[in-house]
C-alpha positions as CSV (number, residue, x, y, z in Angstrom):
1,X,-39.9,-39.3,-2.3
2,X,-39.8,-36.4,-4.6
3,X,-36.9,-35.7,-6.7
4,X,-37.2,-32.0,-6.8
5,X,-36.0,-31.2,-3.1
6,X,-32.9,-33.4,-3.9
7,X,-32.0,-31.6,-7.1
8,X,-32.5,-28.3,-5.4
9,X,-30.3,-29.0,-2.6
10,X,-27.5,-30.0,-5.1
11,X,-28.0,-27.2,-7.2
12,X,-27.9,-24.7,-4.3
13,X,-24.6,-26.6,-3.1
14,X,-23.1,-26.0,-6.5
15,X,-24.1,-22.3,-6.6
16,X,-22.9,-21.7,-3.1
17,X,-19.7,-23.7,-3.5
18,X,-19.0,-22.9,-7.2
19,X,-16.6,-25.9,-7.1
20,X,-14.0,-23.7,-5.3
21,X,-11.9,-25.0,-2.2
22,X,-12.4,-22.7,0.6
23,X,-9.1,-23.7,2.1
24,X,-7.6,-22.3,-1.4
25,X,-9.7,-19.1,-1.1
26,X,-8.5,-18.2,2.4
27,X,-4.9,-18.8,1.4
28,X,-5.3,-16.6,-1.4
29,X,-6.9,-13.9,0.5
30,X,-4.2,-13.9,3.1
31,X,-1.8,-13.6,0.5
32,X,-3.4,-10.8,-1.3
33,X,-4.1,-8.9,1.8
34,X,-0.1,-8.9,2.7
35,X,1.4,-8.7,-0.5
36,X,1.8,-11.9,-2.2
37,X,3.8,-14.0,0.3
38,X,1.5,-14.2,3.0
39,X,4.0,-12.3,5.0
40,X,2.6,-9.3,7.2
41,X,5.8,-8.0,8.5
42,X,6.4,-5.7,5.8
43,X,8.9,-7.7,3.8
44,X,6.7,-9.6,1.5
45,X,7.2,-9.4,-2.3
46,X,5.2,-7.1,-4.7
47,X,2.6,-6.3,-5.4
48,X,1.6,-4.8,-2.1
49,X,-2.0,-4.0,-1.4
50,X,-3.5,-1.6,0.8
51,X,-3.6,-2.6,4.2
52,X,-6.9,-3.5,6.3
53,X,-5.6,-2.4,9.7
54,X,-5.5,1.1,8.9
55,X,-5.9,2.9,12.4
56,X,-2.8,1.1,13.9
57,X,-0.7,1.8,10.8
58,X,-1.7,5.4,10.7
59,X,-0.7,5.8,14.3
60,X,2.4,4.1,13.8
61,X,3.5,6.7,11.2
62,X,2.8,9.3,13.8
63,X,-0.4,10.5,12.1
64,X,-4.3,10.5,12.9
65,X,-7.4,9.7,11.2
66,X,-10.0,12.3,10.7
67,X,-11.8,14.3,7.9
68,X,-9.9,15.5,5.0
69,X,-7.6,18.5,6.0
70,X,-8.0,21.8,4.1
71,X,-5.1,23.9,5.3
72,X,-2.7,22.4,3.0
73,X,-3.4,20.4,-0.1
74,X,-0.6,19.0,-2.7
75,X,-0.1,16.0,-4.6
76,X,3.5,14.4,-4.8
77,X,3.7,11.3,-7.2
78,X,5.4,8.2,-6.7
79,X,6.6,5.6,-9.0
80,X,8.4,2.3,-8.0
81,X,10.7,0.3,-10.3
82,X,11.8,-3.2,-9.5
83,X,13.9,-5.1,-12.2
84,X,12.6,-2.8,-14.9
85,X,8.8,-3.3,-13.9
86,X,6.6,-0.7,-12.4
87,X,5.1,-1.9,-9.2
88,X,1.5,-0.7,-8.6
89,X,0.8,1.8,-5.6
90,X,-2.7,0.7,-4.4
91,X,-5.7,3.1,-3.7
92,X,-6.5,3.7,0.0
93,X,-3.4,3.5,1.8
94,X,-4.1,5.9,4.9
95,X,-8.0,5.6,4.4
96,X,-9.9,3.5,6.9
97,X,-12.2,1.1,5.0
98,X,-14.8,1.1,7.7
99,X,-15.2,4.8,8.4
100,X,-13.8,6.7,5.3
101,X,-11.5,8.8,7.9
102,X,-8.1,9.5,6.1
103,X,-4.7,10.5,7.6
104,X,-3.3,13.6,6.1
105,X,-0.9,11.5,3.9
106,X,-2.9,8.8,1.7
107,X,-3.9,7.6,-1.8
108,X,-7.1,7.6,-3.6
109,X,-5.9,6.3,-6.9
110,X,-3.7,3.8,-8.1
111,X,-1.4,6.1,-10.4
112,X,0.9,6.9,-7.5
113,X,-0.5,10.1,-6.7
114,X,0.1,10.9,-2.9
115,X,-2.6,13.1,-1.4
116,X,-1.2,15.5,1.2
117,X,-4.4,16.9,2.8
118,X,-3.4,18.4,6.2
119,X,-5.6,20.6,8.8
120,X,-2.5,22.7,9.7
121,X,-0.3,24.4,7.3
122,X,3.5,24.0,7.2
123,X,3.4,20.3,8.5
124,X,6.2,17.7,7.5
125,X,5.3,14.6,5.8
126,X,7.7,11.9,4.5
127,X,7.7,9.1,2.4
128,X,8.5,6.8,5.4
129,X,5.2,7.7,6.8
130,X,3.4,6.8,3.6
131,X,5.4,3.5,3.6
132,X,4.6,2.9,7.3
133,X,1.1,3.3,6.6
134,X,1.3,0.9,3.6
135,X,3.0,-1.8,5.8
136,X,5.9,-2.1,3.3
137,X,9.5,-2.0,4.6
138,X,11.5,0.9,3.2
139,X,15.4,1.0,3.7
140,X,18.3,2.5,1.5
141,X,18.6,-1.2,0.2
142,X,15.2,-2.8,0.7
143,X,11.4,-2.2,-0.5
144,X,9.3,-4.9,1.1
145,X,10.9,-8.3,0.3
146,X,13.1,-7.0,-2.6
147,X,16.7,-6.2,-1.3
148,X,19.5,-4.9,-3.4
149,X,22.5,-7.1,-4.2
150,X,25.4,-6.8,-1.7
151,X,27.1,-3.3,-2.2
152,X,24.3,-1.8,-3.9
153,X,21.4,0.5,-2.9
154,X,18.1,1.6,-4.4
155,X,18.3,4.7,-6.7
156,X,16.0,7.2,-5.3
157,X,15.4,10.4,-7.3
158,X,13.1,13.6,-6.5
159,X,12.2,15.6,-9.7
160,X,15.1,13.8,-11.6
161,X,17.7,14.8,-9.1
162,X,19.3,11.8,-7.0
163,X,18.8,11.8,-3.4
164,X,21.0,10.3,-0.7
165,X,20.3,8.8,2.7
166,X,17.5,7.0,4.0
167,X,14.4,7.2,1.5
168,X,12.1,7.2,4.5
169,X,13.2,10.7,5.6
170,X,12.6,12.3,2.2
171,X,10.3,15.1,2.7
172,X,7.1,15.2,0.8
173,X,6.6,18.2,-1.6
174,X,3.9,19.8,-3.9
175,X,4.3,18.8,-7.6
176,X,7.1,16.4,-6.5
177,X,8.0,13.1,-8.6
178,X,9.6,10.6,-6.8
179,X,11.3,7.6,-8.2
180,X,12.4,4.4,-6.3
181,X,14.3,2.2,-8.7
182,X,15.7,-1.3,-7.3
183,X,18.5,-2.5,-9.4
């Protein structure tokens, strides 16, 4: 019996497996897709990746997928700060990974730039639509799984000015800088 085929089979097994445990890979990929805790209900802990079920999330935000609109095009910026640390905003929120189709509210970069590329001028878009597409819960006292202490709310500013009310209702505007800060 030749030793060559046995060694080749062992080497192939090592290369394919790379010493990893498939169970660990599955758990870690599920955790990454849903934002760290494995929860897919919008209440996981940061960081929150871009979702993979884009068409359903876009529809639940009251938007549709299509080619990039050209009637209106502007770029608000979003910054999320939790416990003094910036939380990354992922690229491709609102962008279907299989077709490349986009909603009118989406991200391309990881720098917090929100792209508004609408096919009709004068439409109103909100921060809540972005978060719905992202799959991250947003209330006056909660971002994802991070909740304010009892009696506190998150700080929301638009262009440096405090904003009261539900952050989901914040209208997205050209050249706007939005900061969500959880105390």
